[in-house]
N, CA and C atoms of all chains as a GROMACS GRO file, in nm:
protein
  639
    1MET      N    1   7.247   4.185  19.428
    1MET     CA    2   7.316   4.074  19.365
    1MET      C    3   7.428   4.126  19.276
    2ALA      N    4   7.541   4.092  19.314
    2ALA     CA    5   7.654   4.144  19.236
    2ALA      C    6   7.662   4.072  19.103
    3ARG      N    7   7.653   4.152  19.003
    3ARG     CA    8   7.662   4.094  18.869
    3ARG      C    9   7.809   4.061  18.840
    4PRO      N   10   7.830   3.940  18.786
    4PRO     CA   11   7.972   3.908  18.758
    4PRO      C   12   8.028   4.005  18.656
    5ARG      N   13   8.125   4.080  18.701
    5ARG     CA   14   8.180   4.182  18.613
    5ARG      C   15   8.277   4.118  18.515
    6LYS      N   16   8.265   4.161  18.395
    6LYS     CA   17   8.355   4.106  18.293
    6LYS      C   18   8.494   4.168  18.311
    7VAL      N   19   8.589   4.083  18.316
    7VAL     CA   20   8.724   4.134  18.338
    7VAL      C   21   8.800   4.132  18.206
    8PHE      N   22   8.854   4.246  18.172
    8PHE     CA   23   8.934   4.253  18.050
    8PHE      C   24   9.080   4.234  18.084
    9TYR      N   25   9.138   4.143  18.017
    9TYR     CA   26   9.282   4.130  18.034
    9TYR      C   27   9.349   4.196  17.916
   10ARG      N   28   9.429   4.289  17.944
   10ARG     CA   29   9.503   4.349  17.834
   10ARG      C   30   9.651   4.337  17.867
   11ARG      N   31   9.717   4.264  17.785
   11ARG     CA   32   9.860   4.247  17.810
   11ARG      C   33   9.928   4.382  17.792
   12ARG      N   34  10.005   4.420  17.890
   12ARG     CA   35  10.073   4.548  17.879
   12ARG      C   36  10.180   4.536  17.772
   13LYS      N   37  10.172   4.628  17.679
   13LYS     CA   38  10.269   4.622  17.571
   13LYS      C   39  10.396   4.696  17.611
   14VAL      N   40  10.506   4.632  17.586
   14VAL     CA   41  10.633   4.695  17.620
   14VAL      C   42  10.713   4.710  17.492
   15CYS      N   43  10.778   4.821  17.482
   15CYS     CA   44  10.863   4.845  17.366
   15CYS      C   45  10.974   4.742  17.362
   16LYS      N   46  10.980   4.669  17.254
   16LYS     CA   47  11.080   4.563  17.242
   16LYS      C   48  11.221   4.617  17.253
   17PHE      N   49  11.239   4.734  17.196
   17PHE     CA   50  11.375   4.788  17.191
   17PHE      C   51  11.420   4.838  17.328
   18CYS      N   52  11.322   4.894  17.405
   18CYS     CA   53  11.356   4.937  17.540
   18CYS      C   54  11.388   4.815  17.626
   19ALA      N   55  11.306   4.713  17.610
   19ALA     CA   56  11.325   4.592  17.690
   19ALA      C   57  11.459   4.527  17.658
   20ASP      N   58  11.493   4.524  17.530
   20ASP     CA   59  11.618   4.461  17.490
   20ASP      C   60  11.735   4.558  17.493
   21LYS      N   61  11.708   4.681  17.532
   21LYS     CA   62  11.811   4.786  17.538
   21LYS      C   63  11.883   4.803  17.404
   22ILE      N   64  11.804   4.808  17.299
   22ILE     CA   65  11.861   4.832  17.168
   22ILE      C   66  11.852   4.982  17.141
   23ASP      N   67  11.965   5.046  17.119
   23ASP     CA   68  11.963   5.191  17.098
   23ASP      C   69  11.998   5.228  16.955
   24TYR      N   70  12.049   5.131  16.885
   24TYR     CA   71  12.086   5.159  16.747
   24TYR      C   72  12.018   5.054  16.661
   25ILE      N   73  11.925   5.098  16.579
   25ILE     CA   74  11.854   5.003  16.494
   25ILE      C   75  11.920   5.006  16.357
   26ASP      N   76  11.987   4.898  16.329
   26ASP     CA   77  12.066   4.890  16.206
   26ASP      C   78  11.976   4.850  16.089
   27TYR      N   79  11.988   4.925  15.980
   27TYR     CA   80  11.905   4.893  15.863
   27TYR      C   81  11.947   4.761  15.801
   28LYS      N   82  12.066   4.713  15.836
   28LYS     CA   83  12.113   4.588  15.780
   28LYS      C   84  12.058   4.466  15.856
   29ASP      N   85  11.997   4.494  15.971
   29ASP     CA   86  11.949   4.386  16.056
   29ASP      C   87  11.811   4.341  16.009
   30THR      N   88  11.808   4.272  15.896
   30THR     CA   89  11.679   4.236  15.837
   30THR      C   90  11.596   4.146  15.928
   31LYS      N   91  11.664   4.062  16.004
   31LYS     CA   92  11.591   3.971  16.093
   31LYS      C   93  11.510   4.049  16.194
   32LEU      N   94  11.571   4.153  16.246
   32LEU     CA   95  11.503   4.236  16.345
   32LEU      C   96  11.390   4.315  16.280
   33LEU      N   97  11.419   4.375  16.166
   33LEU     CA   98  11.319   4.459  16.099
   33LEU      C   99  11.198   4.376  16.057
   34GLN      N  100  11.225   4.254  16.017
   34GLN     CA  101  11.119   4.166  15.968
   34GLN      C  102  11.008   4.148  16.072
   35GLN      N  103  11.045   4.156  16.199
   35GLN     CA  104  10.945   4.140  16.304
   35GLN      C  105  10.843   4.252  16.303
   36PHE      N  106  10.878   4.363  16.238
   36PHE     CA  107  10.789   4.478  16.240
   36PHE      C  108  10.725   4.505  16.105
   37ILE      N  109  10.736   4.409  16.017
   37ILE     CA  110  10.665   4.420  15.891
   37ILE      C  111  10.583   4.293  15.867
   38PRO      N  112  10.456   4.297  15.904
   38PRO     CA  113  10.370   4.180  15.885
   38PRO      C  114  10.342   4.154  15.737
   39GLU      N  115  10.253   4.060  15.709
   39GLU     CA  116  10.236   4.007  15.572
   39GLU      C  117  10.233   4.112  15.462
   40ARG      N  118  10.158   4.220  15.487
   40ARG     CA  119  10.146   4.318  15.380
   40ARG      C  120  10.272   4.404  15.366
   41SER      N  121  10.368   4.377  15.452
   41SER     CA  122  10.496   4.449  15.449
   41SER      C  123  10.484   4.595  15.490
   42LYS      N  124  10.371   4.628  15.551
   42LYS     CA  125  10.360   4.764  15.601
   42LYS      C  126  10.428   4.771  15.737
   43ILE      N  127  10.470   4.890  15.773
   43ILE     CA  128  10.535   4.905  15.902
   43ILE      C  129  10.430   4.890  16.012
   44LEU      N  130  10.459   4.802  16.106
   44LEU     CA  131  10.365   4.776  16.215
   44LEU      C  132  10.349   4.902  16.301
   45PRO      N  133  10.224   4.948  16.319
   45PRO     CA  134  10.206   5.071  16.396
   45PRO      C  135  10.238   5.052  16.544
   46ARG      N  136  10.276   5.159  16.605
   46ARG     CA  137  10.308   5.164  16.746
   46ARG      C  138  10.193   5.111  16.832
   47ARG      N  139  10.075   5.147  16.789
   47ARG     CA  140   9.953   5.108  16.861
   47ARG      C  141   9.944   4.955  16.874
   48ILE      N  142   9.995   4.885  16.776
   48ILE     CA  143   9.991   4.739  16.781
   48ILE      C  144  10.115   4.684  16.851
   49SER      N  145  10.231   4.733  16.810
   49SER     CA  146  10.353   4.671  16.859
   49SER      C  147  10.393   4.720  16.997
   50GLY      N  148  10.345   4.838  17.035
   50GLY     CA  149  10.381   4.890  17.166
   50GLY      C  150  10.519   4.956  17.170
   51THR      N  151  10.579   4.970  17.055
   51THR     CA  152  10.710   5.034  17.048
   51THR      C  153  10.698   5.180  17.095
   52CYS      N  154  10.795   5.228  17.167
   52CYS     CA  155  10.789   5.367  17.214
   52CYS      C  156  10.822   5.461  17.098
   53ALA      N  157  10.788   5.587  17.116
   53ALA     CA  158  10.800   5.684  17.007
   53ALA      C  159  10.942   5.692  16.953
   54ARG      N  160  11.037   5.701  17.044
   54ARG     CA  161  11.176   5.713  17.001
   54ARG      C  162  11.217   5.596  16.913
   55HIS      N  163  11.186   5.476  16.961
   55HIS     CA  164  11.230   5.359  16.887
   55HIS      C  165  11.150   5.338  16.759
   56GLN      N  166  11.025   5.378  16.760
   56GLN     CA  167  10.948   5.367  16.637
   56GLN      C  168  11.009   5.455  16.529
   57ARG      N  169  11.056   5.571  16.570
   57ARG     CA  170  11.118   5.664  16.477
   57ARG      C  171  11.244   5.603  16.416
   58LEU      N  172  11.326   5.545  16.504
   58LEU     CA  173  11.450   5.483  16.456
   58LEU      C  174  11.417   5.365  16.365
   59LEU      N  175  11.317   5.289  16.407
   59LEU     CA  176  11.277   5.170  16.333
   59LEU      C  177  11.228   5.207  16.193
   60GLN      N  178  11.147   5.310  16.189
   60GLN     CA  179  11.091   5.356  16.062
   60GLN      C  180  11.203   5.395  15.966
   61GLN      N  181  11.299   5.467  16.018
   61GLN     CA  182  11.412   5.510  15.936
   61GLN      C  183  11.488   5.387  15.883
   62ALA      N  184  11.512   5.292  15.972
   62ALA     CA  185  11.588   5.172  15.935
   62ALA      C  186  11.512   5.092  15.830
   63ILE      N  187  11.382   5.079  15.847
   63ILE     CA  188  11.302   5.001  15.752
   63ILE      C  189  11.307   5.067  15.615
   64LYS      N  190  11.297   5.199  15.612
   64LYS     CA  191  11.299   5.267  15.484
   64LYS      C  192  11.433   5.254  15.414
   65ARG      N  193  11.538   5.256  15.493
   65ARG     CA  194  11.671   5.238  15.432
   65ARG      C  195  11.684   5.098  15.374
   66ALA      N  196  11.640   5.001  15.452
   66ALA     CA  197  11.651   4.862  15.408
   66ALA      C  198  11.566   4.838  15.283
   67ARG      N  199  11.452   4.905  15.276
   67ARG     CA  200  11.367   4.890  15.159
   67ARG      C  201  11.435   4.945  15.035
   68HIS      N  202  11.500   5.056  15.051
   68HIS     CA  203  11.567   5.117  14.938
   68HIS      C  204  11.669   5.021  14.878
   69LEU      N  205  11.737   4.947  14.964
   69LEU     CA  206  11.839   4.855  14.918
   69LEU      C  207  11.781   4.717  14.884
   70ALA      N  208  11.651   4.708  14.877
   70ALA     CA  209  11.583   4.582  14.841
   70ALA      C  210  11.617   4.468  14.936
   71MET      N  211  11.645   4.501  15.061
   71MET     CA  212  11.671   4.396  15.159
   71MET      C  213  11.540   4.348  15.221
   72ILE      N  214  11.442   4.438  15.226
   72ILE     CA  215  11.308   4.399  15.268
   72ILE      C  216  11.210   4.462  15.169
   73PRO      N  217  11.092   4.400  15.153
   73PRO     CA  218  11.000   4.447  15.049
   73PRO      C  219  10.923   4.573  15.087
   74PHE      N  220  10.878   4.644  14.986
   74PHE     CA  221  10.786   4.754  15.006
   74PHE      C  222  10.645   4.699  15.028
   75THR      N  223  10.610   4.607  14.941
   75THR     CA  224  10.478   4.545  14.949
   75THR      C  225  10.491   4.398  14.916
   76THR      N  226  10.388   4.322  14.947
   76THR     CA  227  10.380   4.185  14.898
   76THR      C  228  10.251   4.176  14.819
   77ASP      N  229  10.263   4.127  14.701
   77ASP     CA  230  10.141   4.122  14.621
   77ASP      C  231  10.080   3.982  14.618
   78MET      N  232  13.511   6.373  16.406
   78MET     CA  233  13.525   6.280  16.295
   78MET      C  234  13.389   6.222  16.256
   79ARG      N  235  13.370   6.209  16.129
   79ARG     CA  236  13.243   6.155  16.081
   79ARG      C  237  13.265   6.016  16.024
   80THR      N  238  13.169   5.931  16.045
   80THR     CA  239  13.177   5.799  15.982
   80THR      C  240  13.054   5.779  15.894
   81TYR      N  241  13.078   5.713  15.787
   81TYR     CA  242  12.970   5.687  15.692
   81TYR      C  243  12.970   5.540  15.656
   82GLU      N  244  12.855   5.496  15.615
   82GLU     CA  245  12.846   5.363  15.556
   82GLU      C  246  12.791   5.379  15.416
   83LEU      N  247  12.858   5.316  15.325
   83LEU     CA  248  12.820   5.330  15.185
   83LEU      C  249  12.792   5.189  15.135
   84VAL      N  250  12.667   5.164  15.100
   84VAL     CA  251  12.632   5.031  15.048
   84VAL      C  252  12.590   5.048  14.904
   85PHE      N  253  12.638   4.964  14.818
   85PHE     CA  254  12.587   4.969  14.682
   85PHE      C  255  12.556   4.830  14.630
   86LEU      N  256  12.466   4.830  14.536
   86LEU     CA  257  12.409   4.707  14.485
   86LEU      C  258  12.442   4.700  14.336
   87VAL      N  259  12.513   4.595  14.299
   87VAL     CA  260  12.562   4.584  14.162
   87VAL      C  261  12.482   4.478  14.087
   88ASP      N  262  12.462   4.503  13.961
   88ASP     CA  263  12.401   4.407  13.869
   88ASP      C  264  12.470   4.270  13.884
   89PRO      N  265  12.393   4.162  13.906
   89PRO     CA  266  12.456   4.032  13.930
   89PRO      C  267  12.529   3.977  13.808
   90ARG      N  268  12.504   4.034  13.691
   90ARG     CA  269  12.572   3.984  13.571
   90ARG      C  270  12.715   4.035  13.562
   91VAL      N  271  12.746   4.132  13.644
   91VAL     CA  272  12.884   4.181  13.650
   91VAL      C  273  12.966   4.078  13.726
   92SER      N  274  13.081   4.042  13.671
   92SER     CA  275  13.162   3.938  13.735
   92SER      C  276  13.221   3.989  13.866
   93ASP      N  277  13.254   3.892  13.952
   93ASP     CA  278  13.307   3.928  14.084
   93ASP      C  279  13.434   4.012  14.071
   94GLU      N  280  13.516   3.978  13.972
   94GLU     CA  281  13.641   4.055  13.953
   94GLU      C  282  13.609   4.201  13.921
   95ASP      N  283  13.509   4.219  13.836
   95ASP     CA  284  13.472   4.356  13.798
   95ASP      C  285  13.415   4.432  13.917
   96VAL      N  286  13.342   4.360  14.002
   96VAL     CA  287  13.288   4.425  14.122
   96VAL      C  288  13.404   4.471  14.210
   97VAL      N  289  13.503   4.384  14.223
   97VAL     CA  290  13.621   4.420  14.303
   97VAL      C  291  13.690   4.542  14.242
   98ALA      N  292  13.700   4.542  14.109
   98ALA     CA  293  13.766   4.654  14.041
   98ALA      C  294  13.689   4.784  14.064
   99MET      N  295  13.557   4.776  14.056
   99MET     CA  296  13.475   4.894  14.079
   99MET      C  297  13.492   4.944  14.221
  100THR      N  298  13.489   4.849  14.314
  100THR     CA  299  13.505   4.885  14.455
  100THR      C  300  13.639   4.955  14.477
  101GLN      N  301  13.740   4.897  14.411
  101GLN     CA  302  13.874   4.953  14.422
  101GLN      C  303  13.876   5.098  14.375
  102GLU      N  304  13.807   5.121  14.266
  102GLU     CA  305  13.803   5.256  14.209
  102GLU      C  306  13.738   5.355  14.306
  103TYR      N  307  13.628   5.311  14.365
  103TYR     CA  308  13.560   5.400  14.460
  103TYR      C  309  13.645   5.424  14.583
  104LYS      N  310  13.713   5.318  14.626
  104LYS     CA  311  13.800   5.332  14.743
  104LYS      C  312  13.909   5.434  14.716
  105GLN      N  313  13.962   5.427  14.594
  105GLN     CA  314  14.068   5.521  14.558
  105GLN      C  315  14.016   5.664  14.559
  106MET      N  316  13.894   5.680  14.506
  106MET     CA  317  13.835   5.813  14.505
  106MET      C  318  13.818   5.866  14.647
  107ILE      N  319  13.777   5.775  14.736
  107ILE     CA  320  13.753   5.816  14.874
  107ILE      C  321  13.885   5.857  14.940
  108SER      N  322  13.988   5.775  14.921
  108SER     CA  323  14.115   5.811  14.987
  108SER      C  324  14.179   5.932  14.922
  109ALA      N  325  14.157   5.947  14.791
  109ALA     CA  326  14.210   6.066  14.724
  109ALA      C  327  14.141   6.192  14.776
  110GLY      N  328  14.016   6.177  14.820
  110GLY     CA  329  13.942   6.291  14.872
  110GLY      C  330  13.972   6.321  15.018
  111GLY      N  331  14.068   6.250  15.077
  111GLY     CA  332  14.110   6.280  15.213
  111GLY      C  333  14.035   6.202  15.319
  112SER      N  334  13.955   6.103  15.280
  112SER     CA  335  13.887   6.020  15.379
  112SER      C  336  13.955   5.883  15.383
  113ARG      N  337  13.916   5.806  15.481
  113ARG     CA  338  13.976   5.674  15.494
  113ARG      C  339  13.868   5.566  15.482
  114VAL      N  340  13.904   5.460  15.413
  114VAL     CA  341  13.813   5.345  15.407
  114VAL      C  342  13.851   5.254  15.522
  115VAL      N  343  13.761   5.238  15.619
  115VAL     CA  344  13.796   5.163  15.739
  115VAL      C  345  13.733   5.025  15.741
  116LYS      N  346  13.640   5.004  15.650
  116LYS     CA  347  13.572   4.875  15.651
  116LYS      C  348  13.533   4.841  15.509
  117GLU      N  349  13.544   4.716  15.476
  117GLU     CA  350  13.498   4.674  15.345
  117GLU      C  351  13.434   4.537  15.359
  118GLU      N  352  13.312   4.526  15.312
  118GLU     CA  353  13.243   4.399  15.319
  118GLU      C  354  13.182   4.368  15.184
  119SER      N  355  13.200   4.246  15.144
  119SER     CA  356  13.129   4.204  15.024
  119SER      C  357  13.025   4.102  15.069
  120TRP      N  358  12.901   4.133  15.044
  120TRP     CA  359  12.796   4.041  15.091
  120TRP      C  360  12.766   3.935  14.986
  121GLY      N  361  12.826   3.951  14.872
  121GLY     CA  362  12.804   3.853  14.766
  121GLY      C  363  12.668   3.868  14.702
  122ARG      N  364  12.633   3.763  14.632
  122ARG     CA  365  12.508   3.764  14.556
  122ARG      C  366  12.392   3.735  14.649
  123ARG      N  367  12.295   3.823  14.652
  123ARG     CA  368  12.180   3.801  14.740
  123ARG      C  369  12.051   3.825  14.663
  124LYS      N  370  11.949   3.762  14.712
  124LYS     CA  371  11.820   3.777  14.650
  124LYS      C  372  11.760   3.912  14.691
  125LEU      N  373  11.699   3.980  14.596
  125LEU     CA  374  11.637   4.109  14.627
  125LEU      C  375  11.494   4.088  14.677
  126ALA      N  376  11.449   4.179  14.760
  126ALA     CA  377  11.314   4.169  14.813
  126ALA      C  378  11.211   4.201  14.706
  127TYR      N  379  11.253   4.275  14.606
  127TYR     CA  380  11.165   4.306  14.493
  127TYR      C  381  11.255   4.328  14.373
  128PRO      N  382  11.204   4.302  14.252
  128PRO     CA  383  11.291   4.314  14.135
  128PRO      C  384  11.329   4.460  14.107
  129ILE      N  385  11.453   4.479  14.070
  129ILE     CA  386  11.500   4.611  14.028
  129ILE      C  387  11.553   4.594  13.887
  130ALA      N  388  11.506   4.672  13.796
  130ALA     CA  389  11.546   4.662  13.656
  130ALA      C  390  11.530   4.518  13.605
  131LYS      N  391  11.422   4.455  13.646
  131LYS     CA  392  11.388   4.318  13.608
  131LYS      C  393  11.489   4.215  13.659
  132LEU      N  394  11.568   4.253  13.756
  132LEU     CA  395  11.664   4.159  13.814
  132LEU      C  396  11.615   4.119  13.952
  133ASN      N  397  11.638   3.990  13.984
  133ASN     CA  398  11.592   3.943  14.114
  133ASN      C  399  11.704   3.924  14.213
  134GLU      N  400  11.826   3.947  14.167
  134GLU     CA  401  11.940   3.930  14.256
  134GLU      C  402  12.034   4.047  14.237
  135GLY      N  403  12.125   4.059  14.330
  135GLY     CA  404  12.224   4.164  14.317
  135GLY      C  405  12.341   4.135  14.408
  136LYS      N  406  12.452   4.201  14.379
  136LYS     CA  407  12.571   4.184  14.463
  136LYS      C  408  12.589   4.309  14.547
  137TYR      N  409  12.598   4.288  14.675
  137TYR     CA  410  12.610   4.400  14.767
  137TYR      C  411  12.754   4.422  14.810
  138VAL      N  412  12.792   4.548  14.819
  138VAL     CA  413  12.923   4.582  14.873
  138VAL      C  414  12.903   4.693  14.974
  139LEU      N  415  12.970   4.684  15.087
  139LEU     CA  416  12.962   4.788  15.188
  139LEU      C  417  13.100   4.847  15.214
  140LEU      N  418  13.107   4.978  15.219
  140LEU     CA  419  13.232   5.045  15.255
  140LEU      C  420  13.206   5.131  15.378
  141GLY      N  421  13.293   5.117  15.476
  141GLY     CA  422  13.287   5.206  15.592
  141GLY      C  423  13.388   5.317  15.571
  142VAL      N  424  13.345   5.441  15.588
  142VAL     CA  425  13.433   5.554  15.557
  142VAL      C  426  13.445   5.644  15.679
  143GLU      N  427  13.565   5.691  15.702
  143GLU     CA  428  13.593   5.787  15.808
  143GLU      C  429  13.641   5.915  15.746
  144SER      N  430  13.586   6.027  15.791
  144SER     CA  431  13.634   6.152  15.734
  144SER      C  432  13.639   6.257  15.843
  145ASP      N  433  13.724   6.356  15.827
  145ASP     CA  434  13.742   6.459  15.929
  145ASP      C  435  13.659   6.582  15.900
  146GLY      N  436  13.546   6.563  15.837
  146GLY     CA  437  13.465   6.679  15.805
  146GLY      C  438  13.525   6.756  15.690
  147GLY      N  439  13.469   6.870  15.662
  147GLY     CA  440  13.516   6.945  15.546
  147GLY      C  441  13.477   6.874  15.420
  148LYS      N  442  13.553   6.894  15.319
  148LYS     CA  443  13.517   6.835  15.191
  148LYS      C  444  13.544   6.686  15.189
  149SER      N  445  13.452   6.612  15.139
  149SER     CA  446  13.474   6.468  15.129
  149SER      C  447  13.444   6.425  14.987
  150ALA      N  448  13.493   6.307  14.955
  150ALA     CA  449  13.477   6.259  14.818
  150ALA      C  450  13.342   6.193  14.796
  151LEU      N  451  13.264   6.182  14.902
  151LEU     CA  452  13.141   6.102  14.891
  151LEU      C  453  13.041   6.155  14.788
  152PRO      N  454  13.018   6.286  14.781
  152PRO     CA  455  12.924   6.333  14.678
  152PRO      C  456  12.972   6.294  14.538
  153GLU      N  457  13.103   6.302  14.522
  153GLU     CA  458  13.164   6.264  14.396
  153GLU      C  459  13.140   6.116  14.365
  154VAL      N  460  13.160   6.033  14.468
  154VAL     CA  461  13.141   5.890  14.451
  154VAL      C  462  12.994   5.861  14.418
  155GLU      N  463  12.905   5.927  14.488
  155GLU     CA  464  12.762   5.906  14.462
  155GLU      C  465  12.727   5.945  14.320
  156HIS      N  466  12.786   6.054  14.277
  156HIS     CA  467  12.761   6.100  14.140
  156HIS      C  468  12.803   5.992  14.040
  157ARG      N  469  12.920   5.934  14.065
  157ARG     CA  470  12.970   5.830  13.976
  157ARG      C  471  12.879   5.708  13.977
  158MET      N  472  12.829   5.676  14.096
  158MET     CA  473  12.742   5.558  14.106
  158MET      C  474  12.611   5.580  14.032
  159ARG      N  475  12.562   5.701  14.040
  159ARG     CA  476  12.437   5.734  13.974
  159ARG      C  477  12.452   5.714  13.823
  160GLN      N  478  12.571   5.747  13.775
  160GLN     CA  479  12.592   5.739  13.630
  160GLN      C  480  12.624   5.599  13.582
  161ASN      N  481  12.663   5.513  13.676
  161ASN     CA  482  12.700   5.378  13.639
  161ASN      C  483  12.573   5.292  13.636
  162ASP      N  484  12.535   5.245  13.519
  162ASP     CA  485  12.409   5.170  13.514
  162ASP      C  486  12.424   5.026  13.562
  163LYS      N  487  12.544   4.988  13.599
  163LYS     CA  488  12.562   4.856  13.661
  163LYS      C  489  12.530   4.862  13.810
  164ILE      N  490  12.518   4.982  13.861
  164ILE     CA  491  12.483   4.998  14.003
  164ILE      C  492  12.333   5.020  14.013
  165LEU      N  493  12.268   4.925  14.074
  165LEU     CA  494  12.122   4.931  14.081
  165LEU      C  495  12.076   5.025  14.191
  166ARG      N  496  12.146   5.022  14.302
  166ARG     CA  497  12.109   5.107  14.415
  166ARG      C  498  12.235   5.142  14.493
  167TYR      N  499  12.231   5.255  14.559
  167TYR     CA  500  12.338   5.285  14.654
  167TYR      C  501  12.275   5.362  14.769
  168LEU      N  502  12.342   5.356  14.883
  168LEU     CA  503  12.292   5.427  15.000
  168LEU      C  504  12.410   5.470  15.084
  169THR      N  505  12.414   5.597  15.115
  169THR     CA  506  12.518   5.648  15.204
  169THR      C  507  12.449   5.691  15.333
  170VAL      N  508  12.500   5.645  15.444
  170VAL     CA  509  12.440   5.679  15.572
  170VAL      C  510  12.550   5.730  15.664
  171ARG      N  511  12.523   5.841  15.728
  171ARG     CA  512  12.618   5.889  15.828
  171ARG      C  513  12.586   5.820  15.959
  172THR      N  514  12.684   5.753  16.017
  172THR     CA  515  12.654   5.667  16.131
  172THR      C  516  12.707   5.720  16.264
  173ASP      N  517  12.804   5.813  16.261
  173ASP     CA  518  12.868   5.849  16.390
  173ASP      C  519  12.769   5.908  16.489
  174GLU      N  520  12.679   5.994  16.442
  174GLU     CA  521  12.588   6.061  16.534
  174GLU      C  522  12.493   5.962  16.602
  175ASP      N  523  12.436   5.873  16.522
  175ASP     CA  524  12.341   5.777  16.578
  175ASP      C  525  12.410   5.681  16.673
  176LEU      N  526  12.532   5.641  16.637
  176LEU     CA  527  12.604   5.548  16.723
  176LEU      C  528  12.642   5.615  16.854
  177LYS      N  529  12.678   5.742  16.844
  177LYS     CA  530  12.718   5.816  16.964
  177LYS      C  531  12.597   5.832  17.056
  178ARG      N  532  12.485   5.865  16.994
  178ARG     CA  533  12.363   5.883  17.072
  178ARG      C  534  12.325   5.751  17.140
  179ALA      N  535  12.339   5.642  17.066
  179ALA     CA  536  12.307   5.512  17.122
  179ALA      C  537  12.400   5.481  17.238
  180ALA      N  538  12.526   5.513  17.223
  180ALA     CA  539  12.624   5.483  17.327
  180ALA      C  540  12.598   5.564  17.452
  181SER      N  541  12.548   5.687  17.435
  181SER     CA  542  12.526   5.771  17.552
  181SER      C  543  12.405   5.725  17.632
  182ARG      N  544  12.314   5.655  17.569
  182ARG     CA  545  12.196   5.609  17.642
  182ARG      C  546  12.225   5.488  17.729
  183HIS      N  547  12.306   5.401  17.678
  183HIS     CA  548  12.345   5.284  17.758
  183HIS      C  549  12.495   5.268  17.748
  184PRO      N  550  12.567   5.347  17.828
  184PRO     CA  551  12.712   5.341  17.818
  184PRO      C  552  12.761   5.200  17.846
  185GLY      N  553  12.858   5.162  17.772
  185GLY     CA  554  12.914   5.028  17.795
  185GLY      C  555  12.850   4.922  17.708
  186ARG      N  556  12.734   4.955  17.654
  186ARG     CA  557  12.672   4.857  17.564
  186ARG      C  558  12.719   4.884  17.422
  187VAL      N  559  12.758   4.781  17.357
  187VAL     CA  560  12.806   4.798  17.220
  187VAL      C  561  12.685   4.790  17.126
  188PRO      N  562  12.660   4.894  17.047
  188PRO     CA  563  12.548   4.889  16.954
  188PRO      C  564  12.563   4.772  16.858
  189HIS      N  565  12.452   4.711  16.832
  189HIS     CA  566  12.452   4.593  16.747
  189HIS      C  567  12.453   4.635  16.601
  190VAL      N  568  12.569   4.622  16.540
  190VAL     CA  569  12.579   4.655  16.398
  190VAL      C  570  12.595   4.524  16.323
  191VAL      N  571  12.505   4.503  16.231
  191VAL     CA  572  12.501   4.375  16.162
  191VAL      C  573  12.599   4.372  16.046
  192SER      N  574  12.660   4.258  16.029
  192SER     CA  575  12.749   4.241  15.915
  192SER      C  576  12.701   4.123  15.832
  193HIS      N  577  12.694   4.144  15.704
  193HIS     CA  578  12.651   4.035  15.616
  193HIS      C  579  12.769   3.981  15.536
  194ALA      N  580  12.887   4.013  15.582
  194ALA     CA  581  13.007   3.976  15.506
  194ALA      C  582  13.012   3.827  15.482
  195ALA      N  583  13.072   3.790  15.370
  195ALA     CA  584  13.088   3.650  15.331
  195ALA      C  585  12.953   3.580  15.322
  196ALA      N  586  12.896   3.586  15.205
  196ALA     CA  587  12.762   3.532  15.184
  196ALA      C  588  12.756   3.384  15.218
  197PRO      N  589  12.661   3.346  15.306
  197PRO     CA  590  12.651   3.206  15.344
  197PRO      C  591  12.583   3.122  15.237
  198HIS      N  592  12.513   3.187  15.144
  198HIS     CA  593  12.439   3.111  15.043
  198HIS      C  594  12.509   3.110  14.909
  199ALA      N  595  12.639   3.085  14.913
  199ALA     CA  596  12.716   3.087  14.789
  199ALA      C  597  12.664   2.981  14.693
  200ASP      N  598  12.625   2.866  14.750
  200ASP     CA  599  12.575   2.758  14.665
  200ASP      C  600  12.447   2.800  14.592
  201GLU      N  601  12.362   2.870  14.666
  201GLU     CA  602  12.236   2.917  14.610
  201GLU      C  603  12.261   3.011  14.492
  202GLY      N  604  12.358   3.099  14.511
  202GLY     CA  605  12.389   3.198  14.408
  202GLY      C  606  12.436   3.132  14.280
  203SER      N  607  12.524   3.031  14.294
  203SER     CA  608  12.577   2.967  14.175
  203SER      C  609  12.468   2.885  14.105
  204ALA      N  610  12.377   2.829  14.185
  204ALA     CA  611  12.268   2.752  14.127
  204ALA      C  612  12.179   2.841  14.041
  205ALA      N  613  12.154   2.959  14.093
  205ALA     CA  614  12.071   3.053  14.019
  205ALA      C  615  12.141   3.101  13.893
  206ALA      N  616  12.274   3.114  13.904
  206ALA     CA  617  12.351   3.161  13.790
  206ALA      C  618  12.350   3.056  13.679
  207ALA      N  619  12.347   2.929  13.721
  207ALA     CA  620  12.349   2.821  13.623
  207ALA      C  621  12.214   2.805  13.554
  208ALA      N  622  12.108   2.845  13.625
  208ALA     CA  623  11.975   2.830  13.569
  208ALA      C  624  11.961   2.913  13.442
  209PRO      N  625  11.897   2.856  13.341
  209PRO     CA  626  11.882   2.933  13.216
  209PRO      C  627  11.801   3.059  13.239
  210GLY      N  628  11.844   3.165  13.182
  210GLY     CA  629  11.772   3.291  13.202
  210GLY      C  630  11.824   3.362  13.326
  211GLY      N  631  11.829   3.290  13.435
  211GLY     CA  632  11.884   3.348  13.558
  211GLY      C  633  11.786   3.438  13.630
  212GLU      N  634  11.726   3.529  13.557
  212GLU     CA  635  11.638   3.624  13.625
  212GLU      C  636  11.500   3.629  13.560
  213VAL      N  637  11.427   3.731  13.587
  213VAL     CA  638  11.288   3.756  13.545
  213VAL      C  639  11.186   3.666  13.616
   0.00000   0.00000   0.00000
């Protein structure tokens, strides 16, 4: 008797930047950066967002620059 | 050729004319140092993501600078900004390398560089200025 096998659906995560062909992540683009900083304002990890290593690196740099200029928060209390 | 972006954040209590005067001074220093100012943006009064020196707003100015390598006036300008207590933050970023790298990956695609020039929330800024206290 074949036991009904549980099927896991896992949405394949695709790097947003690769998909959108974004090669330059501007620190001034707060709208874009905001998508990668959830409520606690921490940088969304690659494991969650699916961003590729290259773009995560660029993103991280951009977020830190924007934070320095107080365009996006470090934390939310 | 190297390109830089220089953004600085000025105390909102400084009048717009004084901000222009300060910007002018830095521009002069840059051109005197043999570089060219190729872009100038005033983003106006904007809300800060977190308070700096107990201020919740600031005026942003961006300068795009082109230089041919060698000695540039930018360290000098940064030094001046550090000493100016009306400047809450500044950031200098070298952009030519990253833009070039981006262009080589997808030739023909123009990298998306955001401009915040001409603040759209001018009304908001003046409302906050009129409010007693203004900050804190």
